[in-house]
C-alpha positions as CSV (number, residue, x, y, z in Angstrom):
1,X,-143.8,-43.8,37.2
2,X,-144.7,-40.2,36.3
3,X,-144.7,-39.0,32.7
4,X,-141.2,-38.4,31.2
5,X,-140.0,-34.9,31.0
6,X,-137.6,-33.7,28.3
7,X,-135.1,-31.4,29.8
8,X,-133.0,-30.7,26.7
9,X,-132.7,-31.5,23.0
10,X,-130.0,-30.5,20.6
11,X,-128.1,-31.2,17.4
12,X,-124.3,-30.9,17.2
13,X,-122.9,-30.1,13.7
14,X,-119.1,-30.1,13.2
15,X,-117.3,-29.2,10.0
16,X,-113.5,-29.4,9.8
17,X,-110.7,-29.4,7.3
18,X,-107.0,-29.7,7.5
19,X,-103.9,-29.2,5.4
20,X,-100.4,-30.5,5.9
21,X,-97.0,-30.2,4.2
22,X,-93.8,-32.1,4.5
23,X,-90.4,-30.6,3.7
24,X,-86.9,-32.1,3.5
25,X,-84.7,-29.4,5.1
26,X,-81.7,-31.6,4.8
27,X,-81.0,-35.3,4.1
28,X,-81.6,-36.3,7.8
29,X,-84.0,-33.5,8.8
30,X,-87.7,-33.3,7.9
31,X,-90.3,-30.7,8.8
32,X,-94.0,-31.3,9.0
33,X,-96.4,-28.3,9.3
34,X,-100.2,-28.1,9.1
35,X,-103.4,-26.6,10.4
36,X,-106.9,-27.7,11.2
37,X,-110.0,-25.5,10.9
38,X,-113.0,-26.4,13.0
39,X,-116.5,-25.0,12.8
40,X,-118.6,-26.4,15.7
41,X,-122.2,-25.6,16.3
42,X,-125.0,-26.8,18.6
43,X,-128.7,-26.0,18.1
44,X,-131.0,-27.0,20.8
45,X,-133.7,-26.3,23.3
46,X,-133.4,-26.2,27.1
47,X,-136.7,-26.3,29.1
48,X,-138.5,-25.0,26.0
49,X,-136.0,-22.2,25.4
50,X,-134.1,-22.4,22.0
51,X,-130.4,-21.6,22.0
52,X,-127.4,-21.7,19.6
53,X,-123.8,-22.0,20.4
54,X,-121.0,-21.8,17.8
55,X,-117.2,-21.9,17.9
56,X,-114.7,-21.5,15.1
57,X,-111.0,-21.9,15.4
58,X,-107.8,-22.7,13.4
59,X,-105.2,-24.8,15.2
60,X,-101.7,-25.0,13.8
61,X,-99.2,-27.8,14.4
62,X,-95.6,-28.4,13.5
63,X,-92.9,-31.1,14.0
64,X,-89.3,-31.8,13.2
65,X,-87.8,-35.3,12.7
66,X,-84.1,-35.9,12.7
67,X,-82.7,-39.2,11.5
68,X,-79.6,-40.0,13.6
69,X,-78.8,-43.4,12.0
70,X,-80.5,-46.4,10.4
71,X,-81.7,-47.3,13.9
72,X,-82.2,-44.1,15.8
73,X,-84.3,-41.0,15.1
74,X,-85.6,-38.1,17.3
75,X,-88.4,-35.6,17.0
76,X,-90.0,-32.5,18.5
77,X,-93.6,-31.3,18.0
78,X,-96.0,-28.5,18.9
79,X,-99.7,-28.1,18.4
80,X,-102.5,-25.7,19.5
81,X,-105.5,-27.2,21.3
82,X,-109.1,-26.4,20.6
83,X,-111.8,-28.7,21.9
84,X,-115.5,-27.7,22.2
85,X,-117.4,-29.2,25.0
86,X,-121.0,-29.7,26.1
87,X,-120.5,-29.6,29.9
88,X,-122.5,-26.9,31.6
89,X,-122.1,-24.7,34.7
90,X,-124.4,-24.3,37.6
91,X,-126.2,-21.4,35.7
92,X,-126.8,-23.7,32.7
93,X,-124.3,-22.0,30.5
94,X,-121.9,-24.1,28.3
95,X,-118.3,-24.1,29.2
96,X,-116.0,-22.4,26.8
97,X,-113.9,-24.7,24.6
98,X,-110.8,-26.2,26.0
99,X,-107.8,-24.2,24.6
100,X,-104.1,-24.7,25.1
101,X,-100.8,-25.8,23.8
102,X,-99.0,-29.1,23.6
103,X,-95.2,-29.8,23.4
104,X,-93.6,-33.1,22.9
105,X,-90.1,-34.5,22.2
106,X,-89.0,-38.1,21.8
107,X,-86.6,-40.6,20.4
108,X,-87.4,-43.8,18.4
109,X,-85.4,-46.9,17.5
110,X,-86.0,-49.8,15.1
111,X,-83.9,-53.0,15.0
112,X,-83.8,-56.1,12.8
113,X,-85.6,-54.6,9.8
114,X,-88.2,-53.0,12.0
115,X,-89.1,-56.2,13.7
116,X,-88.3,-54.7,17.1
117,X,-89.3,-51.1,17.9
118,X,-88.9,-48.8,20.9
119,X,-90.0,-45.2,21.7
120,X,-89.6,-42.7,24.5
121,X,-91.4,-39.4,24.6
122,X,-91.8,-36.6,27.1
123,X,-94.6,-34.0,26.9
124,X,-96.1,-30.9,28.5
125,X,-99.7,-29.9,27.9
126,X,-101.1,-26.5,29.0
127,X,-104.9,-26.1,29.0
128,X,-107.6,-23.7,30.1
129,X,-111.3,-24.4,30.6
130,X,-110.8,-28.1,31.6
131,X,-114.2,-29.4,32.8
132,X,-114.3,-30.5,36.5
133,X,-117.4,-32.0,38.0
134,X,-119.1,-30.5,41.0
135,X,-121.7,-32.0,43.4
136,X,-124.3,-29.7,42.1
137,X,-126.8,-30.0,39.2
138,X,-127.8,-27.8,36.3
139,X,-131.1,-26.3,37.5
140,X,-134.2,-28.3,36.6
141,X,-132.2,-31.3,35.5
142,X,-130.2,-34.2,36.9
143,X,-127.2,-33.1,34.8
144,X,-124.0,-32.7,36.7
145,X,-122.8,-29.1,36.8
146,X,-119.1,-28.4,36.0
147,X,-116.6,-25.7,36.6
148,X,-113.7,-24.7,34.2
149,X,-110.3,-25.3,35.7
150,X,-107.7,-22.7,34.5
151,X,-104.0,-22.9,34.1
152,X,-104.0,-26.7,34.0
153,X,-100.6,-28.2,33.2
154,X,-100.0,-31.9,32.5
155,X,-96.5,-33.3,32.1
156,X,-95.1,-36.7,31.9
157,X,-93.5,-39.4,29.7
158,X,-94.4,-42.5,27.7
159,X,-92.2,-45.5,26.9
160,X,-92.9,-48.6,24.8
161,X,-91.0,-51.4,23.2
162,X,-92.6,-54.0,21.0
163,X,-91.9,-56.5,18.4
164,X,-90.3,-60.0,17.8
165,X,-88.0,-60.9,20.6
166,X,-87.1,-64.3,19.1
167,X,-88.5,-66.5,16.3
168,X,-92.2,-67.0,17.2
169,X,-92.0,-64.9,20.3
170,X,-93.6,-61.4,20.3
171,X,-93.9,-59.0,23.2
172,X,-95.0,-55.5,24.2
173,X,-94.0,-53.5,27.3
174,X,-95.2,-50.0,27.9
175,X,-95.1,-47.5,30.8
176,X,-96.6,-44.0,31.2
177,X,-96.6,-41.4,33.9
178,X,-98.1,-38.0,34.0
179,X,-99.0,-35.3,36.6
180,X,-101.8,-32.8,36.0
181,X,-102.5,-29.8,38.3
182,X,-104.4,-26.6,38.0
183,X,-103.0,-23.1,38.6
184,X,-103.5,-23.5,42.3
185,X,-101.5,-26.7,42.5
186,X,-104.5,-29.0,43.0
187,X,-104.7,-32.4,41.3
188,X,-106.9,-32.5,38.1
189,X,-108.9,-35.6,37.2
190,X,-107.6,-37.5,40.2
191,X,-110.1,-40.3,39.5
192,X,-107.9,-41.3,36.5
193,X,-104.6,-43.3,36.9
194,X,-101.4,-41.3,36.5
195,X,-99.1,-44.3,36.2
196,X,-99.8,-47.3,34.1
197,X,-97.8,-50.4,33.1
198,X,-98.6,-53.0,30.5
199,X,-96.9,-56.2,29.5
200,X,-98.1,-58.6,26.9
201,X,-96.5,-61.6,25.2
202,X,-97.4,-64.3,22.7
203,X,-95.7,-67.4,21.4
204,X,-96.1,-69.5,18.3
205,X,-94.1,-72.8,18.5
206,X,-92.1,-73.4,15.4
207,X,-93.1,-77.0,15.5
208,X,-96.8,-76.2,15.6
209,X,-97.4,-72.9,13.8
210,X,-101.2,-73.3,13.9
211,X,-101.1,-72.6,17.7
212,X,-100.5,-69.2,19.3
213,X,-100.9,-68.6,23.1
214,X,-100.0,-65.8,25.5
215,X,-101.2,-63.3,28.0
216,X,-100.4,-60.1,29.8
217,X,-101.0,-57.8,32.7
218,X,-102.2,-54.2,33.1
219,X,-101.3,-52.3,36.2
220,X,-102.4,-48.9,37.4
221,X,-101.6,-46.7,40.5
222,X,-104.0,-45.6,43.3
223,X,-106.7,-43.2,42.3
224,X,-109.1,-41.1,44.4
225,X,-112.1,-38.8,44.1
226,X,-113.2,-36.1,46.6
227,X,-116.9,-35.5,47.1
228,X,-117.8,-32.2,48.8
229,X,-120.6,-34.0,50.8
230,X,-119.4,-37.5,51.4
231,X,-115.6,-37.0,51.5
232,X,-112.7,-38.9,49.9
233,X,-113.0,-42.2,48.0
234,X,-110.0,-44.3,47.0
235,X,-109.2,-47.2,44.8
236,X,-105.8,-48.9,45.6
237,X,-103.4,-49.8,42.9
238,X,-104.2,-53.1,41.1
239,X,-103.2,-55.3,38.3
240,X,-105.4,-57.3,35.9
241,X,-104.1,-60.5,34.2
242,X,-105.4,-62.0,31.0
243,X,-104.6,-65.0,28.8
244,X,-105.5,-66.4,25.4
245,X,-105.0,-69.3,23.1
246,X,-105.7,-69.3,19.4
247,X,-105.6,-72.3,17.0
248,X,-105.9,-72.1,13.2
249,X,-107.9,-75.0,12.0
250,X,-107.5,-74.1,8.4
251,X,-106.5,-71.0,6.3
252,X,-110.1,-69.7,6.7
253,X,-111.1,-70.9,10.1
254,X,-109.7,-70.0,13.6
255,X,-110.9,-70.7,17.1
256,X,-109.7,-68.6,20.1
257,X,-110.3,-68.7,23.9
258,X,-109.8,-65.6,26.1
259,X,-109.7,-65.3,29.8
260,X,-110.0,-61.9,31.4
261,X,-109.2,-60.9,35.0
262,X,-107.6,-64.3,35.4
263,X,-107.0,-63.9,39.1
264,X,-110.5,-62.6,39.8
265,X,-109.4,-59.3,41.2
266,X,-112.1,-57.3,43.0
267,X,-111.8,-53.6,42.2
268,X,-113.7,-50.5,41.3
269,X,-113.7,-49.7,37.6
270,X,-114.7,-46.1,38.5
271,X,-115.1,-43.9,41.5
272,X,-116.4,-40.8,39.7
273,X,-119.5,-39.7,41.6
274,X,-120.4,-43.3,42.4
275,X,-118.6,-46.6,42.5
276,X,-118.9,-49.3,39.9
277,X,-117.4,-52.8,40.3
278,X,-115.0,-53.9,37.6
279,X,-115.7,-57.0,35.6
280,X,-114.8,-60.2,37.5
281,X,-113.1,-63.3,36.0
282,X,-114.7,-63.9,32.6
283,X,-114.0,-65.9,29.4
284,X,-115.0,-66.1,25.8
285,X,-114.7,-68.6,23.0
286,X,-114.9,-67.3,19.4
287,X,-114.8,-68.8,16.0
288,X,-113.6,-66.7,13.0
289,X,-114.2,-67.5,9.4
290,X,-112.2,-65.5,6.9
291,X,-113.0,-65.5,3.2
């Protein structure tokens, strides 16, 4: 092996502060407003040349919550987006911070003294300078070069219900879907799943309260990645099943067994630049002592 070469060195310093206020505009209507101030700075050296990059920004946010009844409530929210990033372009320059706006609206419900909860939200996120990888490298390094996507719009929904379905029986079901495209209508971050489903449940027998067992499944849709040199790579939709059992030996001591990828599904955990196999069937046994 040849001697190691240091391509870059740097120190990132971030200072931030925020303030928030809550107002009761009417008995069922509440207003939340606030802002965050960010001072982000990086000092470093690239191929022996010192550089400094600094960004300062104030991002406001606001939300309204309306209580419809003891069970139902609804809300709307807005926030600015400011996210510094360390990705660099083909010329070696750092990308400008991600900036944008986020809008969200939703409804929530709580039954049986908050033992069962549900929520549904829809959102729209508008962003500029979203980093997208290229097949090139920053000169003199093995660091991937990026381009900044403009006019990126993400929109979708999230749904979740969780809580106690019956005495001793708890469950969670969630679903999410989003679509993200740039100003030209091209998919953004296509290597990430746009649709996901999750279902988990656990049960504690009333006749044997020391024992809890359960399991669940995570599902995601097909993903793909396009390489300018080698073409298109895809990972079909797949589901991963897991299970567990926990037994409380005493008030202080618990033993738990977990099984992951129970059906031993073969899949790629990522296809971003290179493929990486996901973890096959695996298990663990843990002992917990609480004091």
